[in-house]
N, C-alpha and C positions, 0 to 999 in steps of 0.2 A: 506493501500498500504508498507507495513516493509520495500521493498526494496528499496524504491523512491529516498530515501536517497543518498543509493549504487549507484542506476543506475545513478543519476547525475553523481557522484562523476565518475565514471569508466567512464562516455562519457564526462567529462573533461581532464581523463588521455589519452583517444585512438583518440577522434577528434581533441582535442587543445593542448595536448601534452601536460597539465599542468605540472609543478614539486611538487615534494613530498610535501613542504613546503607549497604550495597554496592548495591545493587539501585537507591537514589537518586544513588548515586555514577556508575552506570553511566547514566541517565535524565540527570544531566547532563551527562554525555562526551556522551550521543551527541545530546543535542538542540543542545546547542552545535555539535558538528559540520553538525548540519539549517541553525543558522542562518549559521554562513562559507557556507555550501555555496549556499544559497539566493542571495546576493549575486551570484553568475554563472548565476543557474536552472536549480540543480541540486536533485535531490532527494536525500537519504540513500540511500536505500533502494532506489534506483535510479541512484547514483552509480558512475563508471566509474572505472578506477585512475589514469584524471588527474586528475580531480574529487577523488580522497582523496591526491594528491600536491599538490596546490594547495591543502588544508585545513593538509597537514605545513606548507608552505611560510609559511602565516597564522600558525602555532601559530610556527614559529620567528622571523618578523619581529616577532612581540609579544613575544620574550627569552621563552616558555617555555622552563623547564628542561627538562633531558633528561630526567629521571626522570617529569617530566610528563607529557609530549608520546609516551611509553613509555608512560604508563600510559591515556593517551588513542586509541594505535594498538589496544592489545592489546584493548581494548572494540572497538572497532571490528571486527577481525578475530574477536571475539567474534559480535558480530552477523552478521555476514557468512556466518560459519560457519553458522550459524542458518539464515538467509532459504537456505542451501543445500541443509540437509539437509533444509530443511523444502516444498522444491519452489518456494518464492519467485522466484527466483532458477538461473538456469541454468549459473552463472560466480560466483568469490569474487573480486572485485577487489580484497580487500585481502592475496591471497596473495604477489602481486609483489612487493609493497610491502617497505622495508628501513626497520626502527626509527633513532632516534638512537643512536649512541654513547654508553655509558653504562658508568662504572666502579662495580662493583655491592661497596661497602664493607663488609667484616665488623662483624658486632654488637660492640659492647661487652663484657666478657666477666673474668670475673677467677677468679685460680687458686683453688685447692683451700686452700691455706693462708690468702687473701686471708678466705673465706667462712669458715674455722675461726675467723679474727680476731675477724671481724663477732659468730659466734656465742660466743664466749670475753665478750667486751665486754660483748653482750648479757646473760649469765649473771651476768658479776659485779654488776650489778644487782639478780638477786636472792640474793646469799650474803648482806648484812646482814639480816636478820628487822628488826632496831630502828629499820629506815629507817619512815618515815610510809606507811599502808596505802597511801595514792595513787599514791604512789611505785612501791611492791612491784607493783601491780595493773599499771601500764605496762609494768614491766619484763618482768613475765611475759607480758604482751601480746604484746609487742616481739620475745620471746624464741620464741611460737607463733608468730606471722606469721614469722620466719624459717624455723623448723626446716619448717613447711609447705610454704612458699616454693621453698624446697631442695629439697626432701623429693616435693616433687610435679609444679612448675615449673608451676602454675596464671599464667595473667595475672592480673594486681593486679584488674581489674573479677572474678571470678571468686573470688579469695583472700578481699577484704573483704568480699563479698557471701553470705560461706558461712553456713548459716541454725547457728544451737546444736546442732540436732540432729547436726549432725556431727561434734561433739565427743561425744555421749554415745555415738555406734556402736561398738559392741563387734567389728566387721567391720573386716577388713583395707585393703578397700577403699572409697573415697570417691567416692559419684556426684556428677558434677558438667557440669552445664549450660554449654555453649560458646556460642559463635560462632552464628546461625542456626538456635538452640534445639536444635543436636545435642548429643545425651547421650555420656559418656564415664564410663569409669571408672577412678581412678587409686588407685597402691598407698601407704598411710600406712607410715613406718618405726615404728619402737618409738619411737624420739625423740623424733618430731613426734608422738603419740599421748600419752607423759609430760609433753612441753610444755601441751598442752591440759591433762591432767589438772590441770596444777600450776595451768594458767590459770584454769580452772573454780575451784578452790579458792579462791585467793587473791580471785577476785572473783565469788564465791558471791552475795553482797546485791545487784550490780551487775548481777548476768544474770539473777540469778530470773526477771520478767518479759520479758527480751528475748528476740526473735526472734530475733535475730542475733548470729551467734558473738561479732563485733567491731562492737558498737552505738558511736555516734557518742559524742563526748562531750558536746556541745553539743545538741546537735539530734537528732529522733526518725529513724529510718533508720538503717545502716551505717555504718562510718568509710568517709568518703573517700577515693579513692588518692588526691590531694592530701594527706591527713594522713599517712598510710602513708612518701609517699614524702618529707616535711619531715623525721618521725621518723630514718627508715633513714638522711637524709643526717649529721644530728644523730650517732650510732650510730657512721657511718664517720668521721666525725673524730675521735671517741675512738678508733677503732683504728687510728689513724694510715693511711689509705686516701683518697687524693684526692676530694671527694664528686664533680669531677665523672665521675670513672667510676665512680659508683655511683647505681642507681633501682631501682623492680621489678623491671622487665624484665632490667634487668642478671643480676640475679640469677636471670632464668627460663632469662636464655641460657647462664647459668653448668650449669643444672643439668641441659641439654641436650649441653651440650659437654664436660660431665664424664663423662656417662653413655657418651657416642662413647668420646671417648678411653680408656673402659676396659673399649671392646670390643661395646657395646650396638648389637643392630641396628638401621638406620634406622627401620624401616619401626616397630618397638616405640615409637620413640623420635616419630617423628611420630602415633601414636597417644594417646600418651601428652599430646605437646602441643596438642591436638587441629586439627592441621592438615589440612586437607581435601583441599591438593595437596602431595604430597611432594618437590617443589621445593621448597618452603619450608622445608621441614626442613633441607635439603641445604646450608643457606647456615652450617649451625651444623657442617657439617664440617674447620674449617679446623683441623687437628690440629698443633700446634707442630712444625717440622724435621724434629727429631731425632725423633720417633716417626713421622715416615715412613718418614725412612730405614730405624729398623729391621724397620718393617712388609717393605720392600721385600725390605731383608737377610735377613728370618726364613721368611717366608712365601714368594716368587718361586722359581719353580723353577730359575734360573738366577743366583739371589742368592748372594752371596759365603758361602762356606761353611766350615768350621774340618775342614781336612784329615784325614781321621780318619789 
């Protein structure tokens, strides 16, 4: 079955809308497994469970991290499920395999008070209208970036590449093209719309000919992810928040975590974040211990109740 890997990758692209980077990652993992198996005169498409166990052993001997080995095993499992479903194999040799033990780290996040501090410091830069025009513009840009990110949970790549028409829309919904070309709608808050309007007003001259809402300072194109991350850490220092705890992705975590802590449905948060698989969204369900206790107390049919 020389075309087995290509057929599997074509399925990922056509049926699941997988992004090019995702497809190439699967290709590297599967072709790497093919290379290792060839040393014992085996092929990936016809591999037995013992062949695959040998492959995993070789990864362990090479000192591969458990998270990386688990990712490669996940690729194998999907590949062999595809071959079985397509009738190319009558069995699934990866079904009996167990993955390496690994702990799943909770994402870093910020409290609501931390986010408030960041926003307050960002707006303080706009209070003094006697500041140089360039400084006011950068302050307004940071306020708009923060309001948008915390209001929508966009990926940083989606945020910095927003077209300028996003700020000029009268709609309360923003159309975003995410991973794999999948489009989704995210709602805008009044505060985020106000922040964009003020930013457009202060940057009228700079943004007049721009296609991007957040154009680059020095080159053509939009603001880079690295530039936003650097400015965000500077703002965190001013807000007395440890810079190791802050990044654009942490604010995306905060968006999701705070929605769930306030009762949002997991499926809704999944759609807002643009996750293809709800298991990715479930990592954000790390609610504080006291909130977990109160949920059990108040909602469980046998939870503690005050006597009437």
